[in-house]
C-alpha atoms as an extended CHARMM CRD file, in Angstrom:
* protein
*
       127  EXT
         1         1  MET       CA              0.0000000000        0.0000000000        0.0000000000  PROA      1               0.0000000000
         2         2  LYS       CA              2.7520000000        2.4600000000        0.9510000000  PROA      2               0.0000000000
         3         3  GLN       CA              4.5210000000        1.7140000000       -2.3340000000  PROA      3               0.0000000000
         4         4  ASN       CA              1.4020000000        2.8190000000       -4.2420000000  PROA      4               0.0000000000
         5         5  LEU       CA              1.1900000000        6.1310000000       -2.3490000000  PROA      5               0.0000000000
         6         6  GLY       CA              4.7290000000        6.9630000000       -3.4320000000  PROA      6               0.0000000000
         7         7  ARG       CA              3.6100000000        6.9560000000       -7.0640000000  PROA      7               0.0000000000
         8         8  VAL       CA              0.9800000000        9.6710000000       -6.5900000000  PROA      8               0.0000000000
         9         9  PRO       CA              2.2070000000       12.8850000000       -8.2930000000  PROA      9               0.0000000000
        10        10  GLY       CA              2.8790000000       15.9070000000       -6.0910000000  PROA      10              0.0000000000
        11        11  LYS       CA              0.1960000000       18.0080000000       -7.7660000000  PROA      11              0.0000000000
        12        12  TRP       CA             -2.4400000000       15.4770000000       -6.6420000000  PROA      12              0.0000000000
        13        13  TRP       CA             -1.1910000000       15.7110000000       -3.0530000000  PROA      13              0.0000000000
        14        14  GLY       CA             -1.4710000000       19.4810000000       -3.3540000000  PROA      14              0.0000000000
        15        15  MET       CA             -5.0500000000       19.1400000000       -4.6250000000  PROA      15              0.0000000000
        16        16  VAL       CA             -5.9840000000       16.8110000000       -1.7380000000  PROA      16              0.0000000000
        17        17  ILE       CA             -4.5020000000       19.2420000000        0.8140000000  PROA      17              0.0000000000
        18        18  TYR       CA             -6.2570000000       22.2040000000       -0.8400000000  PROA      18              0.0000000000
        19        19  LEU       CA             -9.6410000000       20.4510000000       -0.8190000000  PROA      19              0.0000000000
        20        20  GLY       CA             -9.1340000000       19.4590000000        2.8190000000  PROA      20              0.0000000000
        21        21  LEU       CA             -8.4100000000       23.0640000000        3.7900000000  PROA      21              0.0000000000
        22        22  LEU       CA            -11.4120000000       24.2280000000        1.7590000000  PROA      22              0.0000000000
        23        23  VAL       CA            -13.7060000000       21.8730000000        3.6800000000  PROA      23              0.0000000000
        24        24  LEU       CA            -12.1930000000       22.9900000000        7.0010000000  PROA      24              0.0000000000
        25        25  SER       CA            -12.6950000000       26.6660000000        6.1050000000  PROA      25              0.0000000000
        26        26  ALA       CA            -16.4260000000       26.0340000000        5.6130000000  PROA      26              0.0000000000
        27        27  PHE       CA            -16.7170000000       24.6980000000        9.1630000000  PROA      27              0.0000000000
        28        28  PHE       CA            -14.2580000000       27.0650000000       10.8760000000  PROA      28              0.0000000000
        29        29  PRO       CA            -14.3730000000       30.5250000000        9.2530000000  PROA      29              0.0000000000
        30        30  PHE       CA            -11.2760000000       32.5360000000       10.1260000000  PROA      30              0.0000000000
        31        31  PHE       CA            -12.8160000000       35.8910000000        9.2690000000  PROA      31              0.0000000000
        32        32  SER       CA            -16.3050000000       37.0280000000       10.1910000000  PROA      32              0.0000000000
        33        33  SER       CA            -18.0180000000       39.5000000000        7.9320000000  PROA      33              0.0000000000
        34        34  ILE       CA            -19.9200000000       42.4980000000        9.2490000000  PROA      34              0.0000000000
        35        35  GLU       CA            -23.1310000000       40.7960000000        8.0740000000  PROA      35              0.0000000000
        36        36  ARG       CA            -22.6740000000       38.1780000000       10.7610000000  PROA      36              0.0000000000
        37        37  MET       CA            -21.8990000000       40.8520000000       13.3560000000  PROA      37              0.0000000000
        38        38  ALA       CA            -24.6910000000       43.2720000000       12.3850000000  PROA      38              0.0000000000
        39        39  LYS       CA            -27.7140000000       42.8100000000       14.6250000000  PROA      39              0.0000000000
        40        40  ALA       CA            -30.1150000000       45.1380000000       12.8210000000  PROA      40              0.0000000000
        41        41  PRO       CA            -31.8250000000       44.2070000000        9.5570000000  PROA      41              0.0000000000
        42        42  PRO       CA            -30.1850000000       45.6310000000        6.4360000000  PROA      42              0.0000000000
        43        43  VAL       CA            -31.0370000000       49.0770000000        5.1320000000  PROA      43              0.0000000000
        44        44  MET       CA            -32.5880000000       48.8540000000        1.6640000000  PROA      44              0.0000000000
        45        45  VAL       CA            -30.7870000000       51.3730000000       -0.5560000000  PROA      45              0.0000000000
        46        46  PRO       CA            -32.0630000000       52.2830000000       -4.0410000000  PROA      46              0.0000000000
        47        47  ALA       CA            -29.8590000000       51.1200000000       -6.9130000000  PROA      47              0.0000000000
        48        48  PHE       CA            -28.7500000000       53.3830000000       -9.7550000000  PROA      48              0.0000000000
        49        49  ASP       CA            -27.1690000000       52.6840000000      -13.1330000000  PROA      49              0.0000000000
        50        50  TYR       CA            -25.7680000000       54.6040000000      -16.0960000000  PROA      50              0.0000000000
        51        51  GLN       CA            -27.8830000000       54.8220000000      -19.2480000000  PROA      51              0.0000000000
        52        52  GLY       CA            -26.0420000000       56.7820000000      -21.8500000000  PROA      52              0.0000000000
        53        53  ASP       CA            -24.5840000000       59.7580000000      -19.9910000000  PROA      53              0.0000000000
        54        54  GLN       CA            -27.2170000000       59.9170000000      -17.2330000000  PROA      54              0.0000000000
        55        55  VAL       CA            -27.6200000000       58.2090000000      -13.8750000000  PROA      55              0.0000000000
        56        56  VAL       CA            -31.0120000000       56.5060000000      -13.7460000000  PROA      56              0.0000000000
        57        57  PRO       CA            -32.6870000000       54.9490000000      -10.6900000000  PROA      57              0.0000000000
        58        58  LEU       CA            -33.4550000000       51.2260000000      -10.9710000000  PROA      58              0.0000000000
        59        59  ALA       CA            -36.4950000000       49.3840000000       -9.6470000000  PROA      59              0.0000000000
        60        60  THR       CA            -34.3100000000       47.2200000000       -7.3840000000  PROA      60              0.0000000000
        61        61  LYS       CA            -33.0190000000       47.9530000000       -3.9280000000  PROA      61              0.0000000000
        62        62  ILE       CA            -29.7220000000       46.7510000000       -2.4660000000  PROA      62              0.0000000000
        63        63  PRO       CA            -29.5830000000       45.3920000000        1.0990000000  PROA      63              0.0000000000
        64        64  VAL       CA            -26.7310000000       47.1380000000        2.9360000000  PROA      64              0.0000000000
        65        65  HSD       CA            -25.5690000000       46.0140000000        6.3470000000  PROA      65              0.0000000000
        66        66  ALA       CA            -23.8250000000       48.6890000000        8.3850000000  PROA      66              0.0000000000
        67        67  LYS       CA            -22.7230000000       49.5440000000       11.8720000000  PROA      67              0.0000000000
        68        68  LEU       CA            -24.0360000000       52.8940000000       13.0680000000  PROA      68              0.0000000000
        69        69  HSD       CA            -21.8290000000       54.8340000000       15.4960000000  PROA      69              0.0000000000
        70        70  GLY       CA            -23.1630000000       57.8960000000       17.3080000000  PROA      70              0.0000000000
        71        71  PHE       CA            -26.8050000000       57.4250000000       16.2800000000  PROA      71              0.0000000000
        72        72  ASP       CA            -29.7220000000       57.4590000000       18.7360000000  PROA      72              0.0000000000
        73        73  ALA       CA            -32.2700000000       54.6560000000       19.2760000000  PROA      73              0.0000000000
        74        74  GLN       CA            -34.3480000000       55.7720000000       16.2640000000  PROA      74              0.0000000000
        75        75  GLN       CA            -31.2370000000       55.5810000000       14.0590000000  PROA      75              0.0000000000
        76        76  SER       CA            -31.1290000000       59.3560000000       13.7490000000  PROA      76              0.0000000000
        77        77  PRO       CA            -27.8420000000       61.2900000000       13.8620000000  PROA      77              0.0000000000
        78        78  GLY       CA            -29.5040000000       63.9700000000       16.0020000000  PROA      78              0.0000000000
        79        79  GLY       CA            -28.4420000000       66.9400000000       13.8730000000  PROA      79              0.0000000000
        80        80  LYS       CA            -24.7640000000       65.9160000000       13.7380000000  PROA      80              0.0000000000
        81        81  PRO       CA            -22.9320000000       65.6400000000       10.4240000000  PROA      81              0.0000000000
        82        82  VAL       CA            -22.7490000000       62.0420000000        9.1680000000  PROA      82              0.0000000000
        83        83  LEU       CA            -19.5220000000       60.4730000000        7.9280000000  PROA      83              0.0000000000
        84        84  VAL       CA            -19.4940000000       57.2750000000        5.8620000000  PROA      84              0.0000000000
        85        85  TYR       CA            -16.3450000000       55.2330000000        6.5020000000  PROA      85              0.0000000000
        86        86  LEU       CA            -15.7950000000       53.2520000000        3.2870000000  PROA      86              0.0000000000
        87        87  HSD       CA            -12.2630000000       51.8680000000        3.3350000000  PROA      87              0.0000000000
        88        88  ARG       CA            -12.5800000000       48.9750000000        5.6980000000  PROA      88              0.0000000000
        89        89  ALA       CA            -11.8710000000       45.2690000000        5.5080000000  PROA      89              0.0000000000
        90        90  PRO       CA            -14.2230000000       43.1430000000        7.6520000000  PROA      90              0.0000000000
        91        91  TRP       CA            -11.3560000000       41.3500000000        9.3770000000  PROA      91              0.0000000000
        92        92  ASP       CA             -9.5800000000       44.5780000000       10.3740000000  PROA      92              0.0000000000
        93        93  ARG       CA            -10.9180000000       45.8780000000       13.7050000000  PROA      93              0.0000000000
        94        94  ARG       CA             -8.9050000000       49.1160000000       13.4740000000  PROA      94              0.0000000000
        95        95  GLY       CA            -11.5580000000       50.7050000000       11.2490000000  PROA      95              0.0000000000
        96        96  THR       CA            -14.3060000000       49.8690000000       13.7370000000  PROA      96              0.0000000000
        97        97  ARG       CA            -12.2840000000       51.2990000000       16.6350000000  PROA      97              0.0000000000
        98        98  PHE       CA            -11.5940000000       54.4410000000       14.5880000000  PROA      98              0.0000000000
        99        99  CYS       CA            -15.3330000000       54.8960000000       13.8850000000  PROA      99              0.0000000000
       100       100  GLU       CA            -16.1610000000       54.3860000000       17.5720000000  PROA      100             0.0000000000
       101       101  GLU       CA            -13.5840000000       56.9980000000       18.6080000000  PROA      101             0.0000000000
       102       102  LEU       CA            -14.9380000000       59.5070000000       16.0850000000  PROA      102             0.0000000000
       103       103  ALA       CA            -18.4890000000       58.9870000000       17.3590000000  PROA      103             0.0000000000
       104       104  LYS       CA            -17.3920000000       59.3440000000       21.0130000000  PROA      104             0.0000000000
       105       105  THR       CA            -16.4200000000       62.9520000000       20.3490000000  PROA      105             0.0000000000
       106       106  GLY       CA            -20.1380000000       63.7210000000       19.9120000000  PROA      106             0.0000000000
       107       107  LYS       CA            -19.4160000000       65.9560000000       16.9350000000  PROA      107             0.0000000000
       108       108  VAL       CA            -20.2110000000       63.4210000000       14.1910000000  PROA      108             0.0000000000
       109       109  ALA       CA            -22.1560000000       60.2230000000       13.5580000000  PROA      109             0.0000000000
       110       110  VAL       CA            -20.4150000000       57.5010000000       11.5460000000  PROA      110             0.0000000000
       111       111  ILE       CA            -21.8340000000       54.8490000000        9.2250000000  PROA      111             0.0000000000
       112       112  GLU       CA            -19.5410000000       51.8580000000        8.7220000000  PROA      112             0.0000000000
       113       113  PRO       CA            -21.0920000000       49.8660000000        5.8340000000  PROA      113             0.0000000000
       114       114  PHE       CA            -20.3380000000       46.3590000000        4.7030000000  PROA      114             0.0000000000
       115       115  LEU       CA            -19.1170000000       46.7430000000        1.1350000000  PROA      115             0.0000000000
       116       116  PRO       CA            -19.9910000000       44.1950000000       -1.5650000000  PROA      116             0.0000000000
       117       117  GLY       CA            -16.9700000000       42.1010000000       -2.4010000000  PROA      117             0.0000000000
       118       118  PHE       CA            -15.8430000000       41.4710000000        1.1810000000  PROA      118             0.0000000000
       119       119  GLY       CA            -17.3830000000       38.1800000000        2.2620000000  PROA      119             0.0000000000
       120       120  PRO       CA            -20.8010000000       36.9490000000        1.1430000000  PROA      120             0.0000000000
       121       121  THR       CA            -22.9170000000       39.6720000000       -0.4270000000  PROA      121             0.0000000000
       122       122  PRO       CA            -26.6820000000       39.2280000000       -0.0390000000  PROA      122             0.0000000000
       123       123  GLY       CA            -28.9220000000       39.5200000000       -3.0460000000  PROA      123             0.0000000000
       124       124  ASN       CA            -28.1370000000       40.5510000000       -6.5780000000  PROA      124             0.0000000000
       125       125  VAL       CA            -26.0000000000       43.6870000000       -6.4670000000  PROA      125             0.0000000000
       126       126  PRO       CA            -25.7530000000       45.6040000000       -9.7650000000  PROA      126             0.0000000000
       127       127  SER       CA            -22.3050000000       46.8770000000      -10.6780000000  PROA      127             0.0000000000
């Protein structure tokens, strides 16, 4: 039996290891997306597209999950300016801490959205 295993090409061993790691990653995710962390239902945002040289609203809406920092219980910024923090990777907690610190000043409210392309994106998102 061991003699037969020695004849298996290296690329097949690599494929077996890759598939094993792929199965393990399904059961033990290393990174958690903001969708899993967000407790509130997604905000439905209208979709837009270009037609010719104009931006035209579409009939579809895109579900956007976001963390709201500095908002009250009714999800209102309370008259404060609102910042949208876009450059964030779901596995990097520094962006979340930065948004929390900005909101603690009381001068601004911060929206930290989950961006399509990082982790599983719900629904059909137009480009």
